[in-house]
PAVEXKOL-248166 format. One record per residue (C-alpha): residue number from 1; chain; x, y, z. Coordinates in Angstrom, 3 decimals, padded with zeros to 6 digits. Last residue first. Layout:
BEGIN
num:NUM | cadena:A | c1:X | c2:Y | c3:Z
...
END
This chain:
BEGIN
num:374 | cadena:A | c1:-122.027 | c2:036.331 | c3:028.746
num:373 | cadena:A | c1:-120.703 | c2:033.232 | c3:030.436
num:372 | cadena:A | c1:-122.354 | c2:031.287 | c3:033.202
num:371 | cadena:A | c1:-120.607 | c2:028.345 | c3:034.830
num:370 | cadena:A | c1:-122.429 | c2:025.027 | c3:035.161
num:369 | cadena:A | c1:-119.530 | c2:022.916 | c3:033.983
num:368 | cadena:A | c1:-121.351 | c2:022.153 | c3:030.732
num:367 | cadena:A | c1:-121.466 | c2:025.904 | c3:030.012
num:366 | cadena:A | c1:-124.556 | c2:028.036 | c3:030.524
num:365 | cadena:A | c1:-125.500 | c2:030.696 | c3:028.007
num:364 | cadena:A | c1:-126.509 | c2:034.193 | c3:029.065
num:363 | cadena:A | c1:-129.364 | c2:036.595 | c3:028.328
num:362 | cadena:A | c1:-130.342 | c2:039.719 | c3:030.244
num:361 | cadena:A | c1:-134.100 | c2:040.101 | c3:030.010
num:360 | cadena:A | c1:-135.920 | c2:042.996 | c3:028.295
num:359 | cadena:A | c1:-138.503 | c2:044.374 | c3:030.642
num:358 | cadena:A | c1:-142.248 | c2:043.928 | c3:031.056
num:357 | cadena:A | c1:-142.525 | c2:040.229 | c3:030.276
num:356 | cadena:A | c1:-142.029 | c2:039.178 | c3:033.881
num:355 | cadena:A | c1:-141.008 | c2:036.154 | c3:035.918
num:354 | cadena:A | c1:-139.240 | c2:034.343 | c3:033.083
num:353 | cadena:A | c1:-135.923 | c2:036.092 | c3:033.735
num:352 | cadena:A | c1:-133.703 | c2:034.271 | c3:031.261
num:351 | cadena:A | c1:-130.720 | c2:031.954 | c3:031.708
num:350 | cadena:A | c1:-130.310 | c2:030.062 | c3:028.457
num:349 | cadena:A | c1:-129.450 | c2:026.353 | c3:028.401
num:348 | cadena:A | c1:-127.510 | c2:025.130 | c3:025.406
num:347 | cadena:A | c1:-129.122 | c2:023.080 | c3:022.629
num:346 | cadena:A | c1:-126.949 | c2:024.844 | c3:020.039
num:345 | cadena:A | c1:-129.691 | c2:025.546 | c3:017.467
num:344 | cadena:A | c1:-132.829 | c2:025.577 | c3:019.628
num:343 | cadena:A | c1:-131.289 | c2:027.712 | c3:022.392
num:342 | cadena:A | c1:-132.836 | c2:026.488 | c3:025.623
num:341 | cadena:A | c1:-135.291 | c2:027.882 | c3:028.167
num:340 | cadena:A | c1:-136.273 | c2:026.009 | c3:031.339
num:339 | cadena:A | c1:-139.443 | c2:027.044 | c3:033.166
num:338 | cadena:A | c1:-140.044 | c2:025.977 | c3:036.787
num:337 | cadena:A | c1:-139.514 | c2:029.535 | c3:038.063
num:336 | cadena:A | c1:-142.499 | c2:030.673 | c3:035.970
num:335 | cadena:A | c1:-144.718 | c2:028.421 | c3:038.077
num:334 | cadena:A | c1:-146.981 | c2:026.374 | c3:035.866
num:333 | cadena:A | c1:-150.490 | c2:026.482 | c3:034.421
num:332 | cadena:A | c1:-152.750 | c2:024.375 | c3:032.261
num:331 | cadena:A | c1:-156.536 | c2:024.683 | c3:031.927
num:330 | cadena:A | c1:-158.618 | c2:021.737 | c3:030.834
num:329 | cadena:A | c1:-161.075 | c2:020.739 | c3:028.106
num:328 | cadena:A | c1:-161.849 | c2:017.043 | c3:028.596
num:327 | cadena:A | c1:-161.463 | c2:014.747 | c3:025.569
num:326 | cadena:A | c1:-159.823 | c2:011.934 | c3:027.505
num:325 | cadena:A | c1:-161.011 | c2:011.858 | c3:031.118
num:324 | cadena:A | c1:-159.463 | c2:014.084 | c3:033.819
num:323 | cadena:A | c1:-156.790 | c2:012.574 | c3:036.100
num:322 | cadena:A | c1:-157.598 | c2:012.969 | c3:039.796
num:321 | cadena:A | c1:-157.426 | c2:009.351 | c3:040.981
num:320 | cadena:A | c1:-153.877 | c2:008.900 | c3:039.767
num:319 | cadena:A | c1:-152.749 | c2:012.236 | c3:041.142
num:318 | cadena:A | c1:-151.381 | c2:014.418 | c3:038.367
num:317 | cadena:A | c1:-148.311 | c2:014.617 | c3:036.100
num:316 | cadena:A | c1:-148.681 | c2:016.859 | c3:033.071
num:315 | cadena:A | c1:-147.720 | c2:016.178 | c3:029.447
num:314 | cadena:A | c1:-147.660 | c2:018.621 | c3:026.524
num:313 | cadena:A | c1:-148.351 | c2:018.233 | c3:022.814
num:312 | cadena:A | c1:-148.381 | c2:021.270 | c3:020.508
num:311 | cadena:A | c1:-150.940 | c2:022.150 | c3:017.805
num:310 | cadena:A | c1:-152.927 | c2:024.330 | c3:020.181
num:309 | cadena:A | c1:-152.013 | c2:022.890 | c3:023.561
num:308 | cadena:A | c1:-152.897 | c2:019.234 | c3:023.074
num:307 | cadena:A | c1:-152.810 | c2:017.306 | c3:026.318
num:306 | cadena:A | c1:-151.189 | c2:014.145 | c3:027.685
num:305 | cadena:A | c1:-151.967 | c2:013.304 | c3:031.321
num:304 | cadena:A | c1:-149.407 | c2:011.161 | c3:033.134
num:303 | cadena:A | c1:-151.040 | c2:009.577 | c3:036.177
num:302 | cadena:A | c1:-150.169 | c2:009.180 | c3:039.832
num:301 | cadena:A | c1:-150.741 | c2:006.825 | c3:042.747
num:300 | cadena:A | c1:-151.465 | c2:003.980 | c3:040.355
num:299 | cadena:A | c1:-149.631 | c2:004.632 | c3:037.079
num:298 | cadena:A | c1:-152.552 | c2:005.577 | c3:034.789
num:297 | cadena:A | c1:-151.384 | c2:006.900 | c3:031.414
num:296 | cadena:A | c1:-154.062 | c2:009.331 | c3:030.188
num:295 | cadena:A | c1:-154.403 | c2:010.454 | c3:026.580
num:294 | cadena:A | c1:-155.664 | c2:013.403 | c3:024.493
num:293 | cadena:A | c1:-156.757 | c2:015.897 | c3:027.160
num:292 | cadena:A | c1:-157.614 | c2:019.253 | c3:025.580
num:291 | cadena:A | c1:-155.810 | c2:022.524 | c3:026.295
num:290 | cadena:A | c1:-156.325 | c2:026.084 | c3:027.548
num:289 | cadena:A | c1:-153.388 | c2:028.136 | c3:028.825
num:288 | cadena:A | c1:-153.510 | c2:030.955 | c3:031.379
num:287 | cadena:A | c1:-155.537 | c2:028.993 | c3:033.917
num:286 | cadena:A | c1:-158.361 | c2:030.879 | c3:035.674
num:285 | cadena:A | c1:-161.266 | c2:028.708 | c3:034.530
num:284 | cadena:A | c1:-160.595 | c2:025.359 | c3:032.901
num:283 | cadena:A | c1:-162.525 | c2:023.621 | c3:035.706
num:282 | cadena:A | c1:-160.324 | c2:020.578 | c3:035.119
num:281 | cadena:A | c1:-157.270 | c2:022.578 | c3:036.184
num:280 | cadena:A | c1:-154.081 | c2:020.668 | c3:035.376
num:279 | cadena:A | c1:-150.803 | c2:021.835 | c3:036.937
num:278 | cadena:A | c1:-147.502 | c2:021.465 | c3:035.027
num:277 | cadena:A | c1:-144.400 | c2:021.178 | c3:037.238
num:276 | cadena:A | c1:-144.574 | c2:017.361 | c3:037.485
num:275 | cadena:A | c1:-144.631 | c2:017.148 | c3:033.687
num:274 | cadena:A | c1:-141.224 | c2:018.910 | c3:033.502
num:273 | cadena:A | c1:-141.300 | c2:022.032 | c3:031.382
num:272 | cadena:A | c1:-138.804 | c2:023.075 | c3:028.693
num:271 | cadena:A | c1:-139.325 | c2:026.129 | c3:026.496
num:270 | cadena:A | c1:-137.341 | c2:026.173 | c3:023.255
num:269 | cadena:A | c1:-135.678 | c2:029.145 | c3:021.566
num:268 | cadena:A | c1:-135.092 | c2:030.062 | c3:017.928
num:267 | cadena:A | c1:-138.034 | c2:032.473 | c3:017.934
num:266 | cadena:A | c1:-138.829 | c2:033.679 | c3:021.440
num:265 | cadena:A | c1:-137.501 | c2:037.236 | c3:021.367
num:264 | cadena:A | c1:-137.608 | c2:039.547 | c3:024.372
num:263 | cadena:A | c1:-139.771 | c2:039.705 | c3:027.476
num:262 | cadena:A | c1:-140.903 | c2:036.476 | c3:029.079
num:261 | cadena:A | c1:-143.729 | c2:033.968 | c3:028.828
num:260 | cadena:A | c1:-146.082 | c2:036.170 | c3:026.812
num:259 | cadena:A | c1:-149.730 | c2:035.123 | c3:027.004
num:258 | cadena:A | c1:-150.004 | c2:034.229 | c3:024.261
num:257 | cadena:A | c1:-151.372 | c2:034.146 | c3:020.737
num:256 | cadena:A | c1:-150.523 | c2:030.495 | c3:020.183
num:255 | cadena:A | c1:-148.889 | c2:028.586 | c3:017.322
num:254 | cadena:A | c1:-145.427 | c2:028.854 | c3:018.849
num:253 | cadena:A | c1:-145.583 | c2:029.349 | c3:022.614
num:252 | cadena:A | c1:-145.025 | c2:033.040 | c3:023.271
num:251 | cadena:A | c1:-141.952 | c2:035.242 | c3:023.688
num:250 | cadena:A | c1:-142.479 | c2:038.941 | c3:024.319
num:249 | cadena:A | c1:-145.188 | c2:041.609 | c3:024.433
num:248 | cadena:A | c1:-145.493 | c2:042.146 | c3:020.661
num:247 | cadena:A | c1:-145.132 | c2:038.430 | c3:019.858
num:246 | cadena:A | c1:-142.176 | c2:036.279 | c3:018.831
num:245 | cadena:A | c1:-142.168 | c2:032.466 | c3:018.741
num:244 | cadena:A | c1:-141.335 | c2:029.568 | c3:021.037
num:243 | cadena:A | c1:-141.027 | c2:025.835 | c3:020.414
num:242 | cadena:A | c1:-142.366 | c2:023.714 | c3:023.278
num:241 | cadena:A | c1:-140.360 | c2:020.906 | c3:024.860
num:240 | cadena:A | c1:-141.969 | c2:018.792 | c3:027.598
num:239 | cadena:A | c1:-139.470 | c2:016.914 | c3:029.777
num:238 | cadena:A | c1:-139.576 | c2:013.143 | c3:029.490
num:237 | cadena:A | c1:-140.961 | c2:011.279 | c3:032.534
num:236 | cadena:A | c1:-138.848 | c2:010.116 | c3:035.496
num:235 | cadena:A | c1:-136.269 | c2:012.822 | c3:034.810
num:234 | cadena:A | c1:-132.841 | c2:013.192 | c3:033.199
num:233 | cadena:A | c1:-132.279 | c2:012.229 | c3:029.560
num:232 | cadena:A | c1:-134.399 | c2:014.876 | c3:027.867
num:231 | cadena:A | c1:-133.081 | c2:017.773 | c3:029.992
num:230 | cadena:A | c1:-129.497 | c2:016.563 | c3:029.542
num:229 | cadena:A | c1:-129.971 | c2:016.449 | c3:025.758
num:228 | cadena:A | c1:-131.560 | c2:019.916 | c3:025.703
num:227 | cadena:A | c1:-128.497 | c2:021.255 | c3:027.476
num:226 | cadena:A | c1:-127.219 | c2:022.408 | c3:030.878
num:225 | cadena:A | c1:-129.996 | c2:020.773 | c3:032.894
num:224 | cadena:A | c1:-130.731 | c2:023.035 | c3:035.887
num:223 | cadena:A | c1:-133.108 | c2:021.322 | c3:038.346
num:222 | cadena:A | c1:-132.522 | c2:017.695 | c3:037.340
num:221 | cadena:A | c1:-128.819 | c2:017.873 | c3:036.528
num:220 | cadena:A | c1:-128.181 | c2:020.042 | c3:039.573
num:219 | cadena:A | c1:-130.157 | c2:017.710 | c3:041.867
num:218 | cadena:A | c1:-128.064 | c2:014.735 | c3:040.738
num:217 | cadena:A | c1:-124.843 | c2:016.604 | c3:041.618
num:216 | cadena:A | c1:-122.763 | c2:017.749 | c3:038.679
num:215 | cadena:A | c1:-121.051 | c2:016.989 | c3:035.377
num:214 | cadena:A | c1:-122.880 | c2:017.747 | c3:032.136
num:213 | cadena:A | c1:-122.514 | c2:016.700 | c3:028.487
num:212 | cadena:A | c1:-119.152 | c2:015.000 | c3:028.900
num:211 | cadena:A | c1:-117.884 | c2:013.738 | c3:025.562
num:210 | cadena:A | c1:-117.771 | c2:010.359 | c3:023.777
num:209 | cadena:A | c1:-120.983 | c2:010.954 | c3:021.825
num:208 | cadena:A | c1:-122.949 | c2:011.843 | c3:024.945
num:207 | cadena:A | c1:-121.926 | c2:011.496 | c3:028.569
num:206 | cadena:A | c1:-123.641 | c2:012.536 | c3:031.806
num:205 | cadena:A | c1:-121.255 | c2:012.587 | c3:034.764
num:204 | cadena:A | c1:-123.375 | c2:012.234 | c3:037.904
num:203 | cadena:A | c1:-122.188 | c2:013.155 | c3:041.394
num:202 | cadena:A | c1:-122.892 | c2:011.828 | c3:044.878
num:201 | cadena:A | c1:-124.678 | c2:009.049 | c3:043.055
num:200 | cadena:A | c1:-127.200 | c2:006.452 | c3:044.171
num:199 | cadena:A | c1:-130.773 | c2:007.626 | c3:043.488
num:198 | cadena:A | c1:-130.045 | c2:009.830 | c3:040.461
num:197 | cadena:A | c1:-127.767 | c2:007.336 | c3:038.742
num:196 | cadena:A | c1:-129.942 | c2:004.303 | c3:039.317
num:195 | cadena:A | c1:-133.000 | c2:006.202 | c3:038.084
num:194 | cadena:A | c1:-130.996 | c2:007.450 | c3:035.072
num:193 | cadena:A | c1:-130.470 | c2:003.894 | c3:033.857
num:192 | cadena:A | c1:-127.684 | c2:003.807 | c3:031.250
num:191 | cadena:A | c1:-125.208 | c2:002.738 | c3:033.918
num:190 | cadena:A | c1:-121.536 | c2:002.916 | c3:034.873
num:189 | cadena:A | c1:-120.474 | c2:003.196 | c3:038.533
num:188 | cadena:A | c1:-117.226 | c2:004.693 | c3:039.753
num:187 | cadena:A | c1:-116.800 | c2:003.964 | c3:043.446
num:186 | cadena:A | c1:-114.474 | c2:005.265 | c3:046.172
num:185 | cadena:A | c1:-115.258 | c2:003.214 | c3:049.269
num:184 | cadena:A | c1:-116.131 | c2:004.910 | c3:052.576
num:183 | cadena:A | c1:-117.097 | c2:001.583 | c3:054.154
num:182 | cadena:A | c1:-120.515 | c2:002.670 | c3:055.423
num:181 | cadena:A | c1:-121.181 | c2:004.960 | c3:052.457
num:180 | cadena:A | c1:-120.334 | c2:002.306 | c3:049.879
num:179 | cadena:A | c1:-122.347 | c2:-000.333 | c3:051.734
num:178 | cadena:A | c1:-125.415 | c2:001.921 | c3:051.946
num:177 | cadena:A | c1:-125.136 | c2:002.713 | c3:048.213
num:176 | cadena:A | c1:-124.706 | c2:-000.953 | c3:047.298
num:175 | cadena:A | c1:-127.659 | c2:-001.983 | c3:049.480
num:174 | cadena:A | c1:-129.968 | c2:000.705 | c3:048.074
num:173 | cadena:A | c1:-128.946 | c2:-000.270 | c3:044.529
num:172 | cadena:A | c1:-129.597 | c2:-003.871 | c3:045.466
num:171 | cadena:A | c1:-133.189 | c2:-003.368 | c3:046.569
num:170 | cadena:A | c1:-134.176 | c2:-001.285 | c3:043.532
num:169 | cadena:A | c1:-132.510 | c2:-003.719 | c3:041.143
num:168 | cadena:A | c1:-134.351 | c2:-006.586 | c3:042.846
num:167 | cadena:A | c1:-137.689 | c2:-004.864 | c3:042.242
num:166 | cadena:A | c1:-136.932 | c2:-004.107 | c3:038.584
num:165 | cadena:A | c1:-135.656 | c2:-007.549 | c3:037.592
num:164 | cadena:A | c1:-131.926 | c2:-008.200 | c3:037.360
num:163 | cadena:A | c1:-129.574 | c2:-008.375 | c3:034.369
num:162 | cadena:A | c1:-128.884 | c2:-004.596 | c3:034.349
num:161 | cadena:A | c1:-127.740 | c2:-004.523 | c3:037.970
num:160 | cadena:A | c1:-123.948 | c2:-004.450 | c3:037.553
num:159 | cadena:A | c1:-123.868 | c2:-001.875 | c3:034.728
num:158 | cadena:A | c1:-120.040 | c2:-001.746 | c3:034.895
num:157 | cadena:A | c1:-118.934 | c2:-001.268 | c3:038.521
num:156 | cadena:A | c1:-115.459 | c2:000.034 | c3:039.394
num:155 | cadena:A | c1:-114.131 | c2:-000.043 | c3:042.971
num:154 | cadena:A | c1:-111.202 | c2:002.206 | c3:043.903
num:153 | cadena:A | c1:-108.788 | c2:001.965 | c3:046.847
num:152 | cadena:A | c1:-108.648 | c2:-001.845 | c3:046.500
num:151 | cadena:A | c1:-109.485 | c2:-003.824 | c3:049.632
num:150 | cadena:A | c1:-109.361 | c2:-007.072 | c3:047.581
num:149 | cadena:A | c1:-112.281 | c2:-008.447 | c3:049.608
num:148 | cadena:A | c1:-114.531 | c2:-005.731 | c3:048.198
num:147 | cadena:A | c1:-114.230 | c2:-006.819 | c3:044.555
num:146 | cadena:A | c1:-114.876 | c2:-010.512 | c3:045.192
num:145 | cadena:A | c1:-117.726 | c2:-009.495 | c3:047.497
num:144 | cadena:A | c1:-119.349 | c2:-007.495 | c3:044.710
num:143 | cadena:A | c1:-119.283 | c2:-010.527 | c3:042.420
num:142 | cadena:A | c1:-120.727 | c2:-012.663 | c3:045.245
num:141 | cadena:A | c1:-123.432 | c2:-010.066 | c3:045.886
num:140 | cadena:A | c1:-124.345 | c2:-010.122 | c3:042.192
num:139 | cadena:A | c1:-124.657 | c2:-013.890 | c3:042.309
num:138 | cadena:A | c1:-127.015 | c2:-013.538 | c3:045.274
num:137 | cadena:A | c1:-129.196 | c2:-011.056 | c3:043.373
num:136 | cadena:A | c1:-129.373 | c2:-013.334 | c3:040.346
num:135 | cadena:A | c1:-130.365 | c2:-016.309 | c3:042.500
num:134 | cadena:A | c1:-127.783 | c2:-018.891 | c3:043.512
num:133 | cadena:A | c1:-127.442 | c2:-022.648 | c3:042.900
num:132 | cadena:A | c1:-125.797 | c2:-022.119 | c3:039.489
num:131 | cadena:A | c1:-123.101 | c2:-020.031 | c3:041.224
num:130 | cadena:A | c1:-121.943 | c2:-023.045 | c3:043.327
num:129 | cadena:A | c1:-122.828 | c2:-023.293 | c3:047.009
num:128 | cadena:A | c1:-120.416 | c2:-023.792 | c3:049.918
num:127 | cadena:A | c1:-120.303 | c2:-020.091 | c3:050.897
num:126 | cadena:A | c1:-124.084 | c2:-019.629 | c3:050.871
num:125 | cadena:A | c1:-124.851 | c2:-019.469 | c3:054.599
num:124 | cadena:A | c1:-122.447 | c2:-016.587 | c3:055.293
num:123 | cadena:A | c1:-123.474 | c2:-014.573 | c3:052.214
num:122 | cadena:A | c1:-125.161 | c2:-011.676 | c3:054.020
num:121 | cadena:A | c1:-123.026 | c2:-009.087 | c3:052.202
num:120 | cadena:A | c1:-121.149 | c2:-007.763 | c3:055.255
num:119 | cadena:A | c1:-121.016 | c2:-011.194 | c3:056.870
num:118 | cadena:A | c1:-119.481 | c2:-012.684 | c3:053.713
num:117 | cadena:A | c1:-116.923 | c2:-009.866 | c3:053.547
num:116 | cadena:A | c1:-115.821 | c2:-010.215 | c3:057.176
num:115 | cadena:A | c1:-115.576 | c2:-014.017 | c3:057.005
num:114 | cadena:A | c1:-113.758 | c2:-013.902 | c3:053.670
num:113 | cadena:A | c1:-111.214 | c2:-011.388 | c3:054.986
num:112 | cadena:A | c1:-110.397 | c2:-013.601 | c3:057.971
num:111 | cadena:A | c1:-110.208 | c2:-016.758 | c3:055.855
num:110 | cadena:A | c1:-107.979 | c2:-015.067 | c3:053.281
num:109 | cadena:A | c1:-105.680 | c2:-013.791 | c3:056.060
num:108 | cadena:A | c1:-105.316 | c2:-017.310 | c3:057.498
num:107 | cadena:A | c1:-104.794 | c2:-018.878 | c3:054.081
num:106 | cadena:A | c1:-101.937 | c2:-016.499 | c3:053.269
num:105 | cadena:A | c1:-102.289 | c2:-014.240 | c3:050.214
num:104 | cadena:A | c1:-100.438 | c2:-015.606 | c3:047.196
num:103 | cadena:A | c1:-101.709 | c2:-013.125 | c3:044.587
num:102 | cadena:A | c1:-103.685 | c2:-015.876 | c3:042.817
num:101 | cadena:A | c1:-105.226 | c2:-016.855 | c3:046.170
num:100 | cadena:A | c1:-106.322 | c2:-013.262 | c3:046.827
num:99 | cadena:A | c1:-107.978 | c2:-012.996 | c3:043.425
num:98 | cadena:A | c1:-109.900 | c2:-016.233 | c3:043.906
num:97 | cadena:A | c1:-111.152 | c2:-015.340 | c3:047.398
num:96 | cadena:A | c1:-114.740 | c2:-014.464 | c3:046.402
num:95 | cadena:A | c1:-115.021 | c2:-017.240 | c3:043.828
num:94 | cadena:A | c1:-113.559 | c2:-019.783 | c3:046.252
num:93 | cadena:A | c1:-116.076 | c2:-018.825 | c3:048.953
num:92 | cadena:A | c1:-118.990 | c2:-018.980 | c3:046.516
num:91 | cadena:A | c1:-117.903 | c2:-022.410 | c3:045.316
num:90 | cadena:A | c1:-115.969 | c2:-022.920 | c3:042.115
num:89 | cadena:A | c1:-117.042 | c2:-024.820 | c3:038.991
num:88 | cadena:A | c1:-119.192 | c2:-021.974 | c3:037.628
num:87 | cadena:A | c1:-116.395 | c2:-019.363 | c3:037.864
num:86 | cadena:A | c1:-118.176 | c2:-016.018 | c3:038.301
num:85 | cadena:A | c1:-117.950 | c2:-013.307 | c3:035.620
num:84 | cadena:A | c1:-120.789 | c2:-011.176 | c3:037.153
num:83 | cadena:A | c1:-122.122 | c2:-010.531 | c3:033.574
num:82 | cadena:A | c1:-122.250 | c2:-006.758 | c3:034.094
num:81 | cadena:A | c1:-118.778 | c2:-006.772 | c3:035.592
num:80 | cadena:A | c1:-117.608 | c2:-005.759 | c3:039.065
num:79 | cadena:A | c1:-114.094 | c2:-004.327 | c3:039.067
num:78 | cadena:A | c1:-111.367 | c2:-003.836 | c3:041.663
num:77 | cadena:A | c1:-108.779 | c2:-001.076 | c3:041.366
num:76 | cadena:A | c1:-105.358 | c2:-000.555 | c3:042.944
num:75 | cadena:A | c1:-103.501 | c2:000.086 | c3:039.708
num:74 | cadena:A | c1:-101.263 | c2:-002.960 | c3:040.249
num:73 | cadena:A | c1:-104.382 | c2:-005.123 | c3:040.504
num:72 | cadena:A | c1:-105.794 | c2:-003.689 | c3:037.248
num:71 | cadena:A | c1:-102.587 | c2:-003.936 | c3:035.227
num:70 | cadena:A | c1:-100.148 | c2:-001.036 | c3:034.858
num:69 | cadena:A | c1:-099.076 | c2:000.453 | c3:031.500
num:68 | cadena:A | c1:-100.199 | c2:003.991 | c3:032.330
num:67 | cadena:A | c1:-101.143 | c2:004.224 | c3:036.031
num:66 | cadena:A | c1:-099.947 | c2:007.782 | c3:036.741
num:65 | cadena:A | c1:-100.015 | c2:007.991 | c3:040.540
num:64 | cadena:A | c1:-101.988 | c2:010.479 | c3:042.670
num:63 | cadena:A | c1:-104.235 | c2:007.822 | c3:044.241
num:62 | cadena:A | c1:-105.162 | c2:006.747 | c3:040.712
num:61 | cadena:A | c1:-103.997 | c2:008.870 | c3:037.772
num:60 | cadena:A | c1:-105.239 | c2:008.579 | c3:034.185
num:59 | cadena:A | c1:-103.488 | c2:010.491 | c3:031.393
num:58 | cadena:A | c1:-104.305 | c2:011.685 | c3:027.889
num:57 | cadena:A | c1:-103.951 | c2:010.230 | c3:024.410
num:56 | cadena:A | c1:-104.903 | c2:006.920 | c3:022.788
num:55 | cadena:A | c1:-105.985 | c2:005.708 | c3:026.203
num:54 | cadena:A | c1:-105.154 | c2:002.119 | c3:027.188
num:53 | cadena:A | c1:-107.823 | c2:-000.578 | c3:027.519
num:52 | cadena:A | c1:-108.354 | c2:-003.192 | c3:030.250
num:51 | cadena:A | c1:-106.466 | c2:-000.967 | c3:032.681
num:50 | cadena:A | c1:-109.436 | c2:-000.425 | c3:035.003
num:49 | cadena:A | c1:-109.530 | c2:003.331 | c3:034.307
num:48 | cadena:A | c1:-109.439 | c2:002.538 | c3:030.580
num:47 | cadena:A | c1:-112.251 | c2:000.020 | c3:030.953
num:46 | cadena:A | c1:-114.356 | c2:002.637 | c3:032.780
num:45 | cadena:A | c1:-113.930 | c2:005.124 | c3:029.929
num:44 | cadena:A | c1:-114.876 | c2:002.462 | c3:027.381
num:43 | cadena:A | c1:-117.953 | c2:001.705 | c3:029.488
num:42 | cadena:A | c1:-119.003 | c2:005.392 | c3:029.440
num:41 | cadena:A | c1:-118.271 | c2:006.042 | c3:025.757
num:40 | cadena:A | c1:-121.699 | c2:007.235 | c3:024.528
num:39 | cadena:A | c1:-122.397 | c2:004.008 | c3:022.627
num:38 | cadena:A | c1:-125.473 | c2:003.016 | c3:024.608
num:37 | cadena:A | c1:-127.101 | c2:005.999 | c3:026.301
num:36 | cadena:A | c1:-125.532 | c2:007.947 | c3:029.173
num:35 | cadena:A | c1:-124.439 | c2:007.915 | c3:032.772
num:34 | cadena:A | c1:-121.017 | c2:007.647 | c3:034.412
num:33 | cadena:A | c1:-121.911 | c2:007.563 | c3:038.102
num:32 | cadena:A | c1:-119.620 | c2:008.916 | c3:040.801
num:31 | cadena:A | c1:-119.668 | c2:007.540 | c3:044.338
num:30 | cadena:A | c1:-117.227 | c2:009.536 | c3:046.467
num:29 | cadena:A | c1:-115.107 | c2:008.121 | c3:049.279
num:28 | cadena:A | c1:-111.945 | c2:009.811 | c3:048.033
num:27 | cadena:A | c1:-112.705 | c2:012.392 | c3:045.361
num:26 | cadena:A | c1:-113.303 | c2:011.544 | c3:041.703
num:25 | cadena:A | c1:-111.821 | c2:013.744 | c3:038.983
num:24 | cadena:A | c1:-112.903 | c2:014.670 | c3:035.466
num:23 | cadena:A | c1:-111.484 | c2:015.169 | c3:031.968
num:22 | cadena:A | c1:-112.668 | c2:013.745 | c3:028.635
num:21 | cadena:A | c1:-110.977 | c2:014.661 | c3:025.331
num:20 | cadena:A | c1:-113.097 | c2:012.406 | c3:023.085
num:19 | cadena:A | c1:-113.992 | c2:008.888 | c3:024.164
num:18 | cadena:A | c1:-115.223 | c2:006.426 | c3:021.512
num:17 | cadena:A | c1:-113.436 | c2:008.444 | c3:018.825
num:16 | cadena:A | c1:-113.825 | c2:006.765 | c3:015.441
num:15 | cadena:A | c1:-111.332 | c2:007.747 | c3:012.727
num:14 | cadena:A | c1:-109.093 | c2:004.756 | c3:013.426
num:13 | cadena:A | c1:-110.106 | c2:003.355 | c3:016.785
num:12 | cadena:A | c1:-109.850 | c2:006.268 | c3:019.167
num:11 | cadena:A | c1:-109.711 | c2:006.692 | c3:022.932
num:10 | cadena:A | c1:-109.177 | c2:010.225 | c3:024.212
num:9 | cadena:A | c1:-108.361 | c2:011.276 | c3:027.770
num:8 | cadena:A | c1:-107.849 | c2:014.977 | c3:028.540
num:7 | cadena:A | c1:-107.001 | c2:014.324 | c3:032.183
num:6 | cadena:A | c1:-108.796 | c2:011.679 | c3:034.263
num:5 | cadena:A | c1:-108.109 | c2:011.845 | c3:037.993
num:4 | cadena:A | c1:-109.089 | c2:009.097 | c3:040.386
num:3 | cadena:A | c1:-108.758 | c2:009.002 | c3:044.178
num:2 | cadena:A | c1:-108.391 | c2:012.776 | c3:044.246
num:1 | cadena:A | c1:-105.982 | c2:014.397 | c3:046.692
END
């Protein structure tokens, strides 16, 4: 049985649909991330699961029970907010146990739960402090402790790390993931940061315009993005997109004379290449494509090298100490298996044999669920 099941949920305000016919399920003990840009509907979806908003249409079930009309505590969910929502006049211990005290939990049980939760989050020595005396990371731990102490079947987190600096975010996302796995908690985590999503999630639900763009494991979204939008959004550096054109031997990069990338038409299609899959040959000898370096972004252990390939721009990721200088003529190459081909009009992924240009490839489109249809 799923911990959370969302069936055909829509949330509309007048003519505006913040969430549009969304369906997904979350298994027990799974950490699912709702990912997407601002305004895509991910926080609205989380608020409906929490009971802070009600769907216009559709149904939400938690632990197999329809939760329409129930409040958050009655639904069996706990929530961690972006702003932490701590009471400034209460101590850490009182903030963590506030929900239990409101529900009339005995003092002995509250003390036992508080001791376990504080030890789990390394807050033992901070229980007498007020929120103003804590760092951002400590305040976040207190907010998480308030959710964990409730022992709710489902924990909801709405961009909980967005107010922290980069290093602290990295530390806390590791801690949250380790804690979730150790306790077997079902978590739904909202973020716009794809690094958080890819490093923490069992499964990522990428949203766009109130709909699900792709739903799958992090590796699936990275290795086989279902659409141009998914390909742009997922990855440490933006994927390269090169328009294709027709040539006698097959599809070629628009504005070039070849070589052919695959048999069949290229016009109306887009080639996608991740920078880490593009190799730069400074000798400019055996590479199939010749380009000129236009910019270098040095990142320490690695560098992003921008090149002009005819009248097209393409980026490659190299070792930081191996990046060629600006103006250098270089050769570019990539493994055919690393190519992604999309339909320019619909944005959908196309499955094409890019290994040879000798035969006409069989063409399919890939649905958002990852299934192939002719």
